[in-house]
C-alpha positions in Angstrom: 12.2 25.2 24.7 13.6 21.1 23.7 11.2 18.7 22.3 9.7 16.8 24.9 8.6 12.5 24.5 6.8 10.1 26.4 8.8 6.9 26.9 5.7 6.2 24.8 5.4 8.4 22.0 7.5 4.8 20.0 4.1 3.0 20.4 1.9 6.1 19.0 0.9 4.9 15.4 1.7 7.8 12.5 -0.4 9.0 10.2 -1.5 6.8 7.4 0.1 7.6 3.8 -2.9 9.6 1.9 -3.8 8.4 -1.9 -2.0 10.3 -3.5 1.0 9.6 -1.7 1.0 6.4 -2.0 0.5 6.7 -5.4 3.4 8.6 -5.7 5.6 5.7 -4.4 4.2 3.3 -6.6 4.9 5.2 -9.5 8.5 5.7 -8.5 8.7 2.2 -7.4 7.3 1.1 -11.1 9.6 3.6 -12.8 12.8 2.8 -10.1 12.5 -1.3 -10.0 9.9 -2.3 -12.6 8.0 -3.1 -8.9 4.0 -2.6 -9.1 1.8 -1.5 -6.2 -1.4 -1.5 -6.9 -4.4 -0.5 -4.2 -7.5 -3.1 -5.2 -10.4 -0.8 -4.3 -8.3 1.6 -6.9 -9.5 -0.4 -9.8 -12.5 0.2 -11.3 -13.1 -2.3 -13.8 -14.4 -5.6 -11.8 -12.5 -8.1 -14.4 -9.4 -5.6 -14.3 -9.9 -6.3 -10.1 -10.1 -9.9 -10.4 -7.1 -10.3 -12.7 -4.8 -8.1 -10.5 -6.7 -10.3 -7.3 -5.5 -13.4 -8.8 -2.3 -12.4 -9.9 -1.7 -11.0 -5.9 -3.3 -14.4 -4.5 -0.8 -16.3 -7.4 2.6 -14.3 -6.4 1.7 -14.2 -2.0 -0.9 -16.6 -1.4 -4.9 -16.6 -0.8 -5.3 -13.4 0.8 -7.3 -14.2 4.2 -10.6 -12.5 3.1 -10.4 -14.2 -0.2 
């Protein structure tokens, strides 16, 4: 039997990436391209979290909830 899809299927949200998968992708990006991927909520030290946020604001501009 063939898999039937609705015309609206392209509008259905894809499942969110798990924390483990995101961490693995970040590790790969760092290793391959020296690109840093950090979920801000994963940084437990408040001083380091503020430093990471300051770097992101510098590179990408202020975040809307800043």
